[in-house]
N, C-alpha and C positions, 0 to 999 in steps of 0.2 A: 474610803477608798475601797474597800475590803466589799461592803455591800453593794456598792456600787458596781464593781466589778461582776460582784454575783449575780446581780438586776441585768447588767448585761452579758452576760456568761450565756445564757440560752440561745439568744441571736446568734452568737460567734458558732455555737453549739448546730446548731440548723446550716449554718453556713459549710461547716467543717462535715455534717452529713452529707452535705451535697455534695463538697470534693469527693469526697470519698466513693461517693457511688459514680461520678465521672471519671475520677482513675481508674477503677477497679470495671469501666463498660461498662456497669449496671443500668447507667444514665447515658445513652451516646450523645454525642454533638447534635443531632439531629432533635434526638427527645429533648436534649436542653433549649434547642432554639425555640423549639415548639413551645414546652413551658413558656420561654420568658416571653413570648407570641400572648399568650392567654394572660400572665400578669400584664403587661404593659397594656393591652387592648382592652382589657375586659375588668379584670379584677380591680387594680391599682385606679384604671379609672373611673368605676363605682365609685369606692373609696374617694377617693378627691373629691368625685360628683357630689357625696352625698356630705362630707365635710364642709364646700362651698356653698351648698345651697344652705347651709345651717348659721352663714356667718354674714354678713354685711359688708360692702365694699370698703366702708371708714374700720372695720375690723381689721380687712387685711392689709388695705393702701397706707403707709407712713413711708412720706417721700425721705423722714430725713434718716427713717430704718432704711430706705433704699439706699440712699445716698453712700449712708458708712460704710453696707458691704460691697456698695460699687466700687466705691475708691480704694477700700483697703483691697478687694480681689484685685484692682487694676493693675496697684502698684504690685502686688507678687505675681503676675502674670505678665507685666514688663521684666523681673527682674530677672524670673525665669526664660523669658525669651534673649535677652540680653547674656545672661550667658551661656545660652546655645548658640546666641552669633560668634562669639569671644571664641568659638570652637572650629568656626569655620563652617558652620550649616547652611544649608539653603534655608530662606524664609518659610516654606512650606515646612519642615522640618522645627524647626524656632516656635511658631505657630502652634503645633501638636504639643508640646513641650511645656508650653505655657497654658494650653486648655489642661494635661496632667495633674498641672502646679495648682491648681485652681476649681478645679471640677470635681465635688466629692460625689457620692452617690446618695443624693439627696431621696429621691425617689424612689428606688428600690430599700434602702437601707432608712433612710434616716426618718421617712416619714414615719414608719412604726415603728422605731425605736426611741424615737426624741417623744412623738405623742403618748406613749406607752410610758416613758422615765419621768418626761416634764410634766404631763398632764395636757388636757386638750385643748388647752390657750396655748399650746405651740402651735396648733393647726398655723395660725395665721401668721407669725414670723416665719414659718419653713415652708409655706407658700410662696411668701415673698421671695427668698433665699432662690426657692427653685426657677420663681418667675424671672428673675435675674440671670439667672444660669442657664436658662433656654433660648430667652428672648435676646440679649445681650452677647453671651459670650458662646455661643449657642450659631447666632447669627455670624459673629466676628470670627471663628477659625474660617466658615465656608468662604467669608470676602479675602481671609488672607491666603488661603490653599488655592481658591480661582483665580482672584486677583493677581497673584505671584504668577502663575503659569501662564496665565493671557498677557501678563505686562500692562492691564489698563484695567478699570473700571469698565462696567458697562449695563445696562438695564438687564442682561440675561441673568445675571448673578444676584441683581437684588431679587428677579422673581424667584429666581431659585432658591432664594432665603426664603420669601414670603410664602411660597406653599409650603417649604421644611415646616415652617410653624403654625401654618393652617393646618396640615397632616397632623400634628404631632397630637396624638391622644391624651397626653395629662396636660395642656393647653386649654385643647375643647374640651374636657370635662371639667376645668376649672372653670371657664372664662360662662358656662350654659347651668353652673350651679351659680353662679354669683347672677345671673339673669332671671333664675328662679326667685332668689334672696329678694332680688332688686324688686320683684313685679309682686312678692307675697304669693307668690304660687303655692297652692298648698299641694303636699306630694300624700297622694293614696297611699293607705297604709300597706297594701301586697306591694307596693311597688317599693313602700321604702325598707321592706321587709326583705324585699329579693337584691336592692341596693346595700344591707345590711350583709346578708347571706355570703353575695359575691364580693365583695369588698373584704369579708373577714379571709376570704382566700389569698389576700394580696402579700399579708406581712411572711406567711411562712413559705409560701410560692416565691415571691422575691428573695428571700434568704437562700431558699435552695436552689434557683437559677444561680445567683452569683456566686455559689459555692461551686454548684455543676461547671458553670462559666469556667473559673478556675481552673479546673484539670485540665484543661485545653493551653493555657498561656505558659508561654516558655519564661524563664531567669537567666535569658542573656542581657548582655550589656548591664551586671548588675552594679556597676560603677554611679553610673548616666539614672537610672533606677533609683537607687538608694538617693542620690538628690532630689529627684522629682517624688519622692516619699518624702524627703522632709520638707520640699518646699509645702507638699501637700496637709502634711498631719503635724508640722511645728509654724513654719512660717506664717503659712494661709491665718489656721486659727491667733496667731501671736498678731498679725495685722489686724484683723478684725474686731480682737480685744481692744488695741491702742483705738480704733478708729470708733468702736462703737460706746465705750468707756468716758473718753479722755477729750476726743474732739467731739464729736456730736453729739454727746451726751445722753445717751437712747437709754427708756426704759431698763433697766435691770435684769428681768424677767425676760422681754424680749431677745435684749444685746445677748444673755447666755443661751436662747435659742439660737440665735445667729451664729455666736462661737462655737456652739457645739456642732451644728451645723458644717461652719466652715474646717470642722474638724475630722470629718470624714474621708473614708479614704477614695483614690481616684474612680471614679464611673464608668462601668464598663462601654459606655454609650462614647466615649474617648474612644474605647478601643474599633468601633465599628466605625467611626468618620475614618479613622488610622486606616482603616482596612479598604475602606471605600475608598481613599484618594489614593490607597498605596504609598502612604507617609509613615513611614519607622512604628511599621506595627508591633515588631517585636518589641520595641524599646517601652510603646504603652503596654503593651502585654506583661514584660516587668515591673513595669511603677503599678499596674493594677495587683498584682500578685503580692509583692513586697509591702507595699501600703497596704493592703487589706490584712496579711499577717501581721503589722506591727500595730494596727488599728486596734488590735484584740486588747493591748496596754492603754497607747494613748489614748484612743475614746473612754475609755473608762476614769483615766485622769482627767478629762477635761470637763467632759460632765461631772464628777464627783469636785471639781473646784466652781462650777457655773451654778449649781446647788447651792452654793456658800451665798449666794447674792443675796 
């Protein structure tokens, strides 16, 4: 456990450095926004493209894996939504709380951390988790919020979802990489070096951006944020572990990567959606702050456990 904690500590130290820079205003909110944009559209996209270009679709797509993760995540999503509805909150807020309970920081934190700690073979499973989060649950929250407000489903909602998926650079870079791989298109040396150099900026840039963005987060409504953090850091990985190890019988290594990905703290893009639709942004903000702080310990515990598989 101590060895794993020491291995994960540098990641959280960079997050802490970003947080300190944000709190002291050395890094303004505008600077953080531009750093996040650079990582999201350029560095992380280069990393994902390079990873997927060296993988075959068969190495990534495992329907048993997808069903295990999707079913377990759906259960936790429904638990969180049910708990919210019992407090008589609107469906829009319940959908946002469900999103907090299951959507982890796979893109900015999970990919660099898990690939480094669990090995290059973790790329495929992590990408499958990311794909389910983006395509299924990223679409679901838009449908629930927009549909609840309009009172019905409409082609406009589906068009909004489709455009959002097509414009997402993570989905685009993974898809393009798989096209390159499937057609055995060689990547010229200078281009490969360019992608390696640009992709190398993703890990420190993403971690620093996470920390700097946390500086603007508040810890209001701590009780609810604590419950959502518990769902994300404990219930979600437990449900995924049960599904992967006892129901769907997933390969132990892939199951371990899936469980570790499920243990990641609440993703920052949940806050972006909450702010965009003006649905409980302070609640999401607090959940991100608390879950990220607690994950310094919980993620180390989970990774220490899954490495025994």
